Residue, then its C-alpha position, 0 to 999 in steps of 0.5 A: m237647150t232641151r233635153i231632146s236637143l242636148l242628149s241628141f248633141v251629146c250622141l253626135l260628138f259621141l259618134l264623131s269621137g268614135c269615128k275618129n279613134e278606137t282601141l286595139n286589143l294589143p297583146e301584153q308587153a306590145e310597148d316593148a315588142v318588135l313590129v312588123s307589118h303585113l302587106k297581104d292581110s293588114g295584119l300588125s305582128f308584135i315580137n317579143k325581142d328577148t325569147e325571139r317569140v311571136l306575142g301576137s298580132v292584130k288586124l287593121d282595116s288596111a295593110i300598112a303602107a309606112m311607119v315609124r317610131i314618134h316616142k317609146s309607146e307611140i308609132a306613126f304609119t299610113s296605109k294603102n288604101e286609106h288617107v290617113l296619118y295614123l298615131l297608135n299608142t302601143k301601151s294603150g292600144k288607142l288608135k288616132k286618126w291623125g291627120d288627112v295626107g292623102s294616098g300613095v304615102n309610102e315613106l316616114i321620117y320623124s324629126p324629134e328636134n323639130h317635132q315633124v313627120y316628114l311623108a313621101d307622097s309618091d303619088n302626088n310628087q311631093i313631101q308633106v311636112f306634118d307638125t305633130e305639136r299642130e297636128k296637121v300638115t303644114v307644108k308641101i314641097p314639089v319634088g321629082k317624080f315618085p319619091l320614095s326613100m328619104t334620109i336626114d342630115h341632123k346637123k345641117n337639118l337638111l332631108y334628101v329625097l330620092n325620086q325613083q321615077s325620075s332618077s334623082i335626089h332632091v335636097i331640102n332645107l328644113n329651115t326654110y322648106k325649099v329645095i337647095d339642090e338637085f343631082p341625077t342617080p342610076h335608074l330606078p333607084e330605091g333605098l337611101l342612107l346618109k352615113g357621116s359624109k357619104l350618101f348611099v344610094g340602092g336600086h334595082g336598075p332598068v326594068h328592061g336591062k341588066l339589073n343593079k347589083y351596086v351600092y352607089i356612094f355620092d358625096p351629098s355636098t357636091g351631088e357627084e358620084v364617088g364610089e360603088v360597092k358590089v353587092g347582091l341583086m337589087p339593093v333596097s333598103f340600108y340600116s346602119p347603127s348610130d353607134s357604128s360604121e357599119v352599113y346594111v344593106v337588103c338585096h331583094g332580088s338575091s334574098e341577100l343581107y350584105k354588111f361593109s363599113v363605110a371607112d372601107p366598103s370594098e370589104t363585104h360580107k353576106l348572108k342569106v336571108g329569106t325569099n324577096p326580102f323588103e326592109v332591114t333594121g336594128s338594135d344594140k345586138r340584133i338585126y332584122v329582115s323581113s321576107m315578104d316571100s318566104n312569110s319570115l322575119s330573120i333575127i341575125n345576131k350582130d357580132s357573129f353576122q350569123i341567123t339566131s331566129k327565123i320567125n314565121i309571119s303569115g300575110g308577107p311581113f313588110s316594114i319593121i320598128e324595133g321595139g321601146i327605143a327611138d327607132e334608127h329609121s325615124g332619122r335613117 
């Protein structure tokens, strides 16, 4: 190989690697920070969970559609206008184009046991299975119309998929990647949580009609609706600590956070949060709620169920990942 052709080859490799990876200038302590994505300005903010202050923000090429923690120092995310699953190292700032997954992926769940990320591909009515060791999509599973929310039964290795536009739940065996059951839900569901032997379902209610004020409880083994919990308007996002029986649900129509126990869901507690809340997650001491229209992140003391801080985050705070630990949402 001549010197000129070798130089050309090296330059080509450099360009290709440059197109695949980049390094973001992240704030100090980003690895342990709470991450909050912005829907309106393509930003990603980092919150110090001890001081409850913003450490800094970075701008991305496109707003994050969904994100999930893979490791203490790694998160995966998809974006609104790109076809890529990204992997961000929050310690080094390295951003890697992990795989081509198409557009319209609105939910991610990671299974550390299976070394897989499950992607709710709303545009194509399917679940994509991304193998994190082989770094590629290995399976695509057809489901109902507009899959939007997911939850995993880790003991039985089952994935529950909530299909918003077909108002149904599909149950997928993650050993065979086959749909083994399907059952109906109330109209336009959104938000799904498996806790113990109960499956909790939220939702908007009909577009032209009475909006929903209930969390519906299903028996996951039979698909039968076994109860309901009256909450605020349009419950859409759930969080439940792994070591607790408490369930938290965001009601984005009434700008409220509700709390109830799996053992006795009839006894509820509510708290006013910022306008148009989207997501809820938490840690051992705190609960976090993002509110898009009020550009705020509410931080709530888990024991007192009172707001301790309300942080201003411009650009419409959207998805949240708790800092420096295996995120509760990775397995919902």
